[in-house]
Structure formats: C-alpha cells, structure tokens
C-alpha positions in Angstrom: 11.2 32.5 -0.5 9.5 31.8 2.8 10.7 29.2 5.2 8.1 26.8 6.6 10.1 26.2 9.8 8.0 26.5 13.0 4.8 27.2 11.0 1.7 25.2 12.0 -0.1 23.5 9.1 -3.5 21.8 9.5 -4.0 19.0 6.9 -7.5 17.8 6.4 -7.3 14.3 4.8 -3.8 13.8 6.2 -4.3 10.0 6.7 -5.1 9.4 3.0 -2.7 8.4 0.2 -1.7 12.0 -0.8 -1.8 13.1 2.8 0.7 10.6 4.1 3.2 11.5 1.4 2.7 15.2 1.9 3.2 14.9 5.6 6.5 13.0 5.0 7.7 15.8 2.7 6.6 18.6 5.1 8.4 17.0 8.0 11.6 17.8 6.2 10.7 21.5 6.4 10.6 21.4 10.2 7.0 22.6 10.5 4.3 21.5 13.0 1.6 19.4 11.5 -2.0 19.0 12.8 -4.0 16.1 11.4 -7.7 16.3 12.2 -9.3 12.9 12.3 -12.4 11.2 13.7 -10.2 8.6 15.4 -6.7 9.7 16.5 -5.7 6.2 17.6 -5.8 5.1 14.0 -3.6 8.0 12.9 -0.6 7.3 15.1 1.1 5.5 12.3 1.9 8.9 10.9 4.1 10.0 13.8 7.2 8.0 12.9 7.3 10.1 9.7 8.5 13.1 11.7 10.3 14.1 14.9 8.8 13.6 18.3 5.8 15.9 18.7 6.0 17.2 15.1 2.8 15.4 13.9 -0.3 15.8 16.1 -3.4 13.8 15.4 -6.4 15.7 16.7 -9.9 14.3 17.3 -12.3 16.2 15.1 -15.9 15.9 14.1 -15.8 17.4 10.6 -19.5 18.4 10.8 -18.9 20.3 14.1 -18.0 23.9 13.6 -16.4 24.3 17.0 -14.1 21.3 16.3 -13.1 22.8 13.0 -12.4 26.1 14.6 -10.0 24.5 17.1 -7.8 23.0 14.4 -7.9 26.1 12.2 -7.5 29.0 14.7 -3.8 28.3 15.5 -2.8 27.2 12.0 -0.8 29.4 9.6 -1.8 27.2 6.6 -4.8 24.9 6.0 -4.5 22.2 3.4 -7.7 20.4 2.3 -7.2 17.0 0.7 -10.7 15.6 1.5 -12.7 14.3 -1.4 -14.8 11.2 -2.3 -15.2 9.3 -5.6 -18.7 8.0 -4.9 -21.6 8.8 -2.6 -22.8 6.5 0.1 -26.0 8.5 0.3 -27.5 11.2 -1.8 -25.9 14.6 -1.0 -22.5 13.3 0.0 -20.7 15.0 -3.0 -22.3 18.4 -2.1 -21.6 18.0 1.6 -17.9 17.1 1.2 -16.9 19.0 -1.9 -18.8 22.2 -1.3 -20.3 22.5 2.2 -17.2 21.4 4.0 -15.1 23.8 2.0 -17.5 26.6 2.9 -16.9 25.8 6.6 -13.2 25.9 6.2 -13.2 29.2 4.3 -15.8 30.9 6.6 -13.9 30.0 9.7 -10.5 31.0 8.2 -11.9 34.3 7.2 -12.5 35.2 10.9 -8.7 35.3 11.3 -5.9 37.1 9.5 -2.9 35.9 7.5 -4.1 32.4 6.8 -3.4 30.5 3.6 -5.5 27.7 2.1 -4.4 25.0 -0.3 -7.4 23.2 -1.7 -7.2 20.0 -3.8 -9.8 19.7 -6.5 -9.6 17.7 -9.8 -9.0 18.1 -13.5 -12.3 18.1 -15.3 -14.2 20.0 -12.6 -16.6 22.3 -14.5 -19.9 24.0 -14.0 -21.7 22.5 -17.0 -20.7 18.9 -16.9 -22.8 15.8 -16.6 -21.1 14.6 -13.4 -22.1 15.5 -9.8 -18.6 14.7 -8.7 -17.1 17.2 -11.1 -19.9 19.8 -10.6 -19.4 19.9 -6.8 -15.6 20.0 -7.1 -16.0 23.1 -9.3 -18.4 24.7 -6.9 -15.9 24.2 -4.1 -13.2 25.9 -6.2 -15.5 28.8 -7.0 -16.5 29.3 -3.3 -12.8 29.6 -2.3 -11.9 31.9 -5.2 -14.8 34.3 -4.5 -14.6 34.3 -0.7 -10.9 34.0 0.3 -7.9 36.0 -0.7 -4.8 33.9 0.0 -5.5 30.5 -1.7 -4.2 28.1 -4.2 -6.3 25.4 -5.9 -4.6 22.2 -7.2 -6.4 20.2 -9.9 -4.4 16.9 -10.5 -4.9 14.2 -13.0 -4.5 10.6 -11.7 -2.0 10.6 -8.8 0.2 7.5 -8.8 2.7 6.2 -6.3 3.1 3.6 -3.4 -0.4 2.8 -2.0 -2.2 4.7 -4.8 -5.9 3.9 -5.5 -5.6 3.4 -9.2 -2.8 1.1 -10.3 -2.9 -0.9 -7.1 -6.7 -1.4 -7.6 -6.4 -2.8 -11.1 -3.3 -4.8 -10.2 -5.4 -6.5 -7.4 -8.2 -7.2 -9.9 -5.7 -8.8 -12.2 -4.7 -11.4 -9.6 -8.1 -13.1 -9.7 -9.8 -11.9 -12.9 -8.9 -13.1 -16.4 -10.1 -9.7 -17.9 -9.7 -6.0 -17.3 -12.6 -3.8 -18.4 -12.2 -1.0 -21.0 -15.2 1.2 -20.7 -16.1 2.7 -24.0 -12.9 1.1 -25.4 -10.6 2.7 -22.9 -10.1 5.8 -25.1 -10.3 8.4 -22.3 -6.9 10.1 -21.9 -5.1 10.7 -18.6 -1.9 12.4 -17.5 -0.7 10.5 -14.4 1.3 12.5 -12.0 3.7 11.2 -9.4 2.6 11.8 -5.8 6.1 13.1 -4.8 5.9 15.7 -7.6 2.5 16.8 -6.3 3.9 17.2 -2.8 6.9 19.2 -4.1 4.6 21.4 -6.0 2.6 22.1 -2.9 5.7 23.0 -0.9 6.9 25.4 -3.7 3.5 27.1 -3.4 3.7 27.4 0.3 7.2 28.8 0.2 6.5 31.5 -2.4 4.7 34.4 -0.7 3.8 36.0 -4.1 1.6 33.0 -5.1 -2.0 34.0 -4.2 -5.3 33.3 -5.9 -3.8 30.8 -8.3 -5.2 27.6 -9.8 -2.9 24.8 -10.9 -3.4 21.7 -13.0 -0.9 19.0 -12.1 -0.1 16.3 -14.7 2.8 14.1 -15.5 5.2 14.3 -18.5 3.1 12.0 -20.8 -0.5 11.4 -21.8 -2.0 7.9 -22.1 -5.3 6.4 -22.9 -6.9 4.2 -20.2 -6.2 1.2 -22.5 -2.5 2.1 -22.6 -2.4 2.4 -18.8 -3.8 -1.1 -18.5 -1.2 -2.4 -21.0 1.6 -0.7 -19.0 0.2 -2.2 -15.8 0.1 -5.7 -17.2 3.5 -5.5 -18.7 4.9 -4.2 -15.4 3.5 -7.1 -13.3 4.2 -9.6 -16.1 0.6 -10.8 -16.4 -1.5 -11.5 -19.5 -5.2 -10.5 -19.2 -7.8 -9.9 -21.8 -8.8 -6.3 -22.2 -12.6 -6.4 -22.6 -14.4 -3.6 -24.5 -17.5 -2.5 -22.5 -20.0 -0.3 -24.3 -21.5 2.7 -22.4 -25.0 1.1 -22.1 -23.5 -2.1 -20.6 -21.3 0.0 -18.3 -24.3 1.9 -17.0 -26.1 -1.5 -16.4 -23.2 -2.9 -14.4 -22.8 0.4 -12.4 -26.5 0.2 -11.4 -25.7 -3.2 -9.9 -22.3 -2.2 -8.4 -23.8 0.8 -6.6 -25.6 -1.5 -4.2 -22.2 -2.6 -2.8 -20.7 -0.8 0.2 -17.7 0.1 -1.9 -18.9 0.1 -5.6 -16.4 -1.0 -8.2 -18.0 1.4 -10.7 -20.7 4.1 -10.5 -22.8 5.9 -13.1 -21.2 9.2 -12.2 -17.7 7.8 -12.9 -18.8 6.6 -16.3 -20.0 10.2 -17.1 -16.5 11.4 -16.1 -15.0 9.2 -18.8 -16.7 11.2 -21.5 -14.0 13.8 -21.0 -10.2 13.5 -21.1 -8.4 14.0 -17.8 -5.4 16.0 -19.0 -3.9 19.5 -18.2 -5.1 22.4 -20.3 -3.5 25.7 -21.3 -5.9 27.6 -19.0 -4.0 27.1 -15.7 -0.4 27.0 -14.4 1.4 23.7 -14.2 4.1 21.9 -12.2 6.8 23.3 -14.5 5.7 26.8 -13.5 6.8 25.8 -10.0 10.2 24.5 -11.3 9.1 20.9 -10.6 10.0 18.5 -13.4 7.5 15.6 -13.3 8.7 12.0 -13.2 7.7 9.5 -15.8 5.2 6.8 -14.8 7.4 4.0 -16.2 10.3 5.0 -14.0 8.3 4.5 -10.8 5.5 2.1 -11.2 7.6 -1.1 -11.2 9.0 -0.4 -7.8 5.7 -0.4 -5.9 3.8 -2.9 -8.0 6.4 -5.7 -7.9 4.4 -7.5 -5.2 1.8 -8.2 -7.8 4.3 -9.4 -10.4 4.0 -13.0 -11.7 7.1 -15.0 -10.5 
C-alpha cells in the first residue's frame, strides 16, 4: 500500500462541502494540498485544518488552460469534486461536467504518472431524461476512454456537517408548515456519510493496483425521500405536514423557481426523481475498499441539533 506522505494533491472543488472534509482527512496523511480557487483570500479558512504550509490556496481561472496547467503540472494526484445541481445559464452543465473534465484530462495526459479521482453521481447515464445526469455520464466516459490511471466515484446523497441536503430541509422547516413530497416522495436514496466517502478516496489513493475503476458509494440503508423527511423531522423534534405534490404541479412550480438566482427546484431535478438513487450491482462499493459505512441515524442528530425545537 502506497504512502501519501510528501505527495502533492490538487483538489478542484476543495472549498466545498466534500472538499473541506476530504482536506481534513488528507492532512492526516502528511501530503501537500493545492486548492485552486478564484479567490484565495476566501479559502484561507482551510489552512487551520493542516500544518503550516500544508494547504495552499492558489488563484486559478478554471476557464484558463495556462492556470489549470500550473496547478496540475506539479501534482501527483488530481481530485475533481466540481459539479453543479442547476444551470445559471444554458450550457453550464456541459461546460462544468464535461468540458472542464476534458481540460483536466488533456493537460494531465501531457505528463506521466498522474492519477485522477473524479466525482460523478449515481444515476448518471447516457439515455436519461436529465441534462445533469447526461453530462455527468459524458464526463465519466471521457476520462475512462482517454486516461489510464483514474477512478470515478458515483455517490448517492452525501450527508454530514454542513451538507446541502438535510441542512437545507431543516432550514425550510423553521419557517414553513409543510415539506414537499414530489410525486409522493417515493424515490429511493442511499445516503452516505461524508467521512466514509473520504476514507474510500484515501483507500483508492493508497492502493496502487486500483486503476480504471468505477465505484458507487452508498450508506448501509435505503430510504424513500418521504422516510428521509420523517427522520429529519423526528431528529429536530418538529411536526410538519408532508404535502404530496404531483409531477405536473412540480413542473409548474419549478418553472417559477428557475427565475430565482438560487432555485429551490428545477425541472431537471424533477426528472432525476424518476429514478432511484441507490447503488447497483454493476460497480464496486465502499465495502470493496474495506470501509464500513456509518448509519444515517447515528450521525444526523449531532449536526442538526441547532435546528431542534427546544
């Protein structure tokens, strides 16, 4: 098993939810971490996670090939966590999930002995009625066809402190008497703890024999969206009405919400709910990396207690 000590790792998306937790775990491995960012001054909050000089925010224009080359050329490992859940303008999904991936792969191919870890998503497929899922799939395919030493990670919902799922709905419950169940909340999910995701990544990085592999990361249990909302409300000790919203009404609401700078719901997200978000038998899983996933119920109460009714 390879030691990560003294290796240089470039993490795209290092200031995000998963990125912050991954950086914290990687700091324990004594590696050097480069975090490309448009505004380094807003990334200095990461530095206390490691030793002095271990975490280096670097100013980078992600659309500029020369800037990308500077943060890739001296890196042993490149981790791409960048992704979006909605488009601010037409073409954003393709630019970020595919074109940006192409740039990383093409630049990395001009050097030798580099490894790429790329985050995609469960449900990414070629023939699916969601632009988010289509472009995620296209990014995976480009890496698998054009780079030798890679691993693709396709997680279900990732939960943990500062997550964008349970925290989002917990905030809504503070001022709204209802929580929406689109199409009855029947879509199934397999939430996975962010620390388990990070441990899986580190296992992949340490194992030299792991190349050209695709993983699906999920937790130990499967829940419907409705069950997740019920667990959330029980955890924060609040009673809210779970309102059934039909697909046509959901599309109508999404058409309105999409005018917001940060839409609460988009038509593309509704299309994603047509398919379950759970691991399949097609790909390797966390247990194949000797990582035993932690149960949602064991963790969620610790970081949602600030939303709890007194």
